[in-house]
Backbone as a ProteinNet text record, in pm:
[ID]
protein_1_A
[PRIMARY]
MTLTFNDEELKILADVPAGKIPELLDFARFLRESHDRSTQNKRTKPRLVGALEGKVWMSDDFNDPMDFVSDEEMRVLEAMRSRKKIDSDSELREEAV
[TERTIARY]
83.7	0	89.1	61.3	140.1	66	137	79	121.2	33.2	69.8	48.9	144.4	138.5	119.3	42.1	30	150.9	162.8	279.6	295	185	192.4	244.2	194.1	238.2	386.1	432	574	660.5	614.4	691	701.6	591.1	592.8	691.5	687.7	780.1	924.7	948	1083.7	1136.5	1047.7	1089.3	1113.5	1086.2	1110.9	1261	1305.8	1450.1	1504.9	1625.7	1686.8	1688.2	1708.7	1712.2	1576.6	1469	1334.2	1279.8	1354	1308.3	1285.6	1378.4	1351.4	1224.1	1201.6	1079.7	954.3	963.5	852.2	822.6	927.8	909.1	849.7	896	839.1	689.8	654.5	514.4	432	486.1	416.4	396.4	498.6	485.3	378.2	378.6	277.7	137.1	117.1	-14	-55	39.5	9.7	-28.7	48.8	21.5	-110.4	-138.3	-263.8	-382.8	-366.3	-473.2	-493.3	-383.5	-393.1	-463.9	-428.7	-492.4	-640.6	-675.4	-816.2	-900	-843.7	-921.5	-929	-829.2	-831.9	-929.6	-950	-1032.9	-1181.8	-1219.9	-1360.9	-1437.6	-1553.2	-1637.8	-1705.6	-1709.2	-1780.1	-1925.3	-1952.5	-2089	-2132.5	-2259.3	-2306.7	-2313.4	-2302.5	-2315	-2461	-2481	-2616.5	-2649.2	-2759.6	-2803.8	-2841.7	-2789.2	-2822.3	-2743.7	-2638.3	-2561.4	-2495.8	-2465.5	-2400.6	-2497.8	-2626.7	-2726	-2710.3	-2707.3	-2691.9	-2547.8	-2454.5	-2313.6	-2234.7	-2301.1	-2235.1	-2304.7	-2227.3	-2283.7	-2252.2	-2349.8	-2329.7	-2386.4	-2312.7	-2353.3	-2486.4	-2566.3	-2695.2	-2678.8	-2565.2	-2544.5	-2458.1	-2456.8	-2373.5	-2399.3	-2523.6	-2557.8	-2559.7	-2534.9	-2532	-2409.6	-2419	-2303.2	-2183.2	-2066.6	-1944.7	-1909.9	-1842.1	-1809.7	-1718.6	-1634	-1537.3	-1593.3	-1722.7	-1785.3	-1839.6	-1797.3	-1838.9	-1985.3	-2042.1	-2182.1	-2203.1	-2108	-2119.5	-2118.2	-2028.3	-2023.7	-2154	-2211.3	-2337.7	-2449.1	-2452.9	-2555.3	-2539.2	-2414.1	-2389.2	-2435.4	-2403.3	-2446	-2597.6	-2664.1	-2810.2	-2869.8	-2810.5	-2858.6	-2841	-2728.7	-2704.9	-2804.7	-2833.1	-2926.3	-3068	-3100.5	-3235.9	-3256.8	-3148.5	-3153.3	-3214.9	-3192.4	-3241	-3147.5	-3202.5	-3121.2	-3033.1	-2904.4	-2807.2	-2704.8	-2681.6	-2595.9	-2448.3	-2414.8	-2273.2	-2247.4	-2119.5	-2082.6	-2125	-2115.2	-2152.1	-2300.8	-2385.2	-2528.3	-2554.2	-2475.9	-2491.1	-2458.4	-2351.5	-2313.4	-2418	-2467.6	-2570.1	-2695.1	-2733.9	-2853.8	-2835.8	-2716.5	-2690.3	-2688.8	-2657.7	-2645	-2775.9
-116.6	0	124.2	214.2	336.2	451.5	521.5	637.8	764.6	859.4	991.9	1091	1180.2	1279.5	1417.1	1499.8	1638.1	1717	1841.9	1923.3	1938.8	1957.1	1975.4	1849.5	1732.7	1606.6	1581.4	1613.1	1597.9	1689.3	1811.3	1905.2	1854	1801.6	1746.8	1631.5	1540.9	1427.3	1473.4	1574.4	1625.1	1695.6	1751.6	1824.9	1736	1605.8	1516.1	1508.3	1530.9	1523	1383.5	1380.5	1254.2	1149.9	1192.6	1098	1036.8	1097.2	1047.1	957.6	946	864.5	717.9	654.8	515.9	504.1	600.2	598.4	615	703.4	724.1	596.5	528.9	403.9	294.4	287	189.3	214.9	341.8	375.5	339.8	366.3	332.3	181.1	103.5	-42.6	-88.2	-26.6	-58.8	-33.5	81.7	114.4	14	-23.9	-120.7	-256	-302.9	-432.8	-432.3	-323.9	-319	-313.2	-246.6	-243.9	-383.5	-452.3	-588.6	-681	-669.5	-753.6	-722.4	-594.7	-558.2	-605.5	-606.9	-655.7	-808.1	-875.9	-1021.9	-1071.7	-991.8	-1035.2	-1007.4	-950.3	-920.4	-1051.5	-1056.5	-1174.6	-1180	-1296.6	-1311.9	-1350.6	-1412.3	-1451.6	-1374.9	-1337.2	-1268.2	-1366.1	-1312	-1395.7	-1434.8	-1555.3	-1605	-1602.4	-1540.7	-1537.2	-1678.7	-1720.1	-1852.8	-1966	-1934.4	-2038.8	-2135.7	-2089	-2175.2	-2229.4	-2212.7	-2260.1	-2410.1	-2449	-2589.3	-2636.3	-2550.8	-2589.5	-2528.5	-2442.1	-2375.6	-2418.5	-2449.5	-2490.3	-2383.6	-2350.1	-2254.3	-2316.1	-2304.9	-2361.4	-2303.5	-2383.4	-2336.3	-2225	-2224.3	-2121.9	-2005.4	-1984.7	-1880.1	-1742.5	-1708.5	-1576.7	-1569.6	-1679.9	-1679.5	-1603.6	-1548.5	-1476.3	-1569.7	-1513.1	-1591.7	-1606.3	-1714.4	-1744.6	-1641.2	-1575.1	-1483.4	-1343.9	-1320.4	-1191.9	-1200.3	-1106.5	-1109.5	-1070.7	-1100.1	-1065.2	-914.6	-837.6	-692	-641.3	-697.1	-657.7	-693.3	-806.7	-846	-749.5	-705.1	-609	-477.9	-434.2	-311.2	-328.3	-441.1	-466.7	-469.7	-532.9	-538.4	-398.6	-315.7	-178.2	-102.2	-124.5	-58.1	-107.1	-235.1	-291.4	-238.7	-205.3	-157.4	-17.7	44.7	175.2	284.9	274.8	380.3	498.8	618.1	738.2	745.9	742.5	747.8	853.3	947.2	1061.1	1037.2	945.1	925.7	778.7	743.3	605.3	567	660.3	627.8	596.2	670.2	640.9	505.2	469.8	340.4	230.4	246.2	145.5	138.2	253.3	253	181.8	204.4	142.5	-6.5	-49.4	-192.1	-267.9	-202.4	-269.2	-287.1
0	0	0	-87.7	-100.2	-33.9	52.6	119.7	48.9	49	-0.8	112.2	127.8	234.8	174.9	244.9	198.9	249.8	210.2	245.9	396.8	466.6	612	679.7	637.7	695.3	667.3	544.9	512.3	597.2	621.7	704.2	847.2	899.3	1036.2	1045.3	948	948.5	933.1	849.1	827.9	951.7	1033.7	1153.5	1275.4	1263.6	1376.7	1399.5	1523.8	1551.9	1518.6	1469	1425	1535.8	1658.6	1771.2	1801.7	1752.3	1779.4	1667.9	1557.4	1444.6	1486.2	1560.1	1601.7	1686	1774.1	1856.3	1768.7	1670.2	1577.7	1499.3	1454.5	1380.9	1469.4	1594.3	1688.5	1708.1	1722.4	1741.5	1617.3	1499.6	1375.7	1365.6	1405.3	1403.8	1502.6	1621.1	1721.1	1666.7	1602.9	1546.9	1439.5	1355.5	1249.6	1309.5	1408.5	1469.6	1546	1618.2	1693.4	1597.5	1485.5	1385.1	1325.8	1298	1243.1	1341.9	1471.2	1572.5	1584.9	1581.3	1598	1480.8	1361.5	1247.2	1246.8	1302.3	1308.6	1414.4	1520.5	1632	1611.7	1502.2	1478.5	1462.1	1526.1	1515.8	1379.6	1324.5	1197.7	1221.5	1336.9	1370.4	1495.4	1502.8	1624	1740.8	1861.2	1980.5	1999.9	2047.6	2068.9	2217.4	2252.1	2391.3	2432.7	2548.1	2599.8	2537	2463	2395.2	2493.4	2615.8	2715	2819.1	2795.1	2891	2913.1	3041.2	3075.6	3077.7	3039.3	3036.1	3151.4	3229.2	3341.5	3469.1	3571.4	3699.7	3802.6	3885.8	3993.3	4121	4228.1	4355.1	4401	4469.4	4521.1	4623.7	4694.3	4796.9	4745.5	4616	4556	4616.8	4641.9	4694.8	4846.9	4914.6	5060.2	5110.9	5232.4	5288.4	5302.1	5284.1	5297.7	5445	5479.1	5618.6	5682.3	5605.6	5663.3	5690.7	5663.3	5692.8	5834.6	5920.2	6061.2	6074.8	6190.5	6217.1	6209.9	6262.9	6259.6	6115	6033.9	5893.2	5821.6	5854.7	5794.4	5831.9	5959.4	6001.4	5925.7	5906.5	5832.2	5687.2	5627.7	5489.7	5477.8	5574.5	5570.6	5584.4	5670.6	5685.3	5554.7	5488.2	5360.3	5255.8	5257.6	5160.1	5179.6	5303.5	5329.9	5273	5227.2	5159.6	5245.9	5375.3	5462.8	5451.5	5466.4	5456.9	5580.5	5558.3	5666.4	5630.5	5720.6	5690.7	5718.2	5806.1	5837	5867.7	5869.1	5900.5	6041.5	6137.2	6274.8	6283.5	6208.8	6208.3	6145.7	6045.2	5981.5	6081.2	6154.9	6254.8	6365.8	6410.2	6514.9	6467.2	6342	6289.6	6274.5	6240.4	6219.2	6349.8	6460	6589.9	6654.2
[MASK]
+++++++++++++++++++++++++++++++++++++++++++++++++++++++++++++++++++++++++++++++++++++++++++++++++

């Protein structure tokens, strides 16, 4: 593929300091490779809703509280879940107790 540059683009490229040319080339290579990867990763088929139904297992107690959460932490979480208007952390703790 042949690129053509306008006068402004040529001037910008000509004004790049010689010590920065390797960095500019590295960046250009990065852009080319990332573009190549992004075009290769495009899906050719749309995703299907429910395609994995019946193929994934989840424990019955998945939503149950974890053992390492203390009783006090659970009360605070329950108070937060109740969505009561609480102005400060101390009020939240008082309400949970």
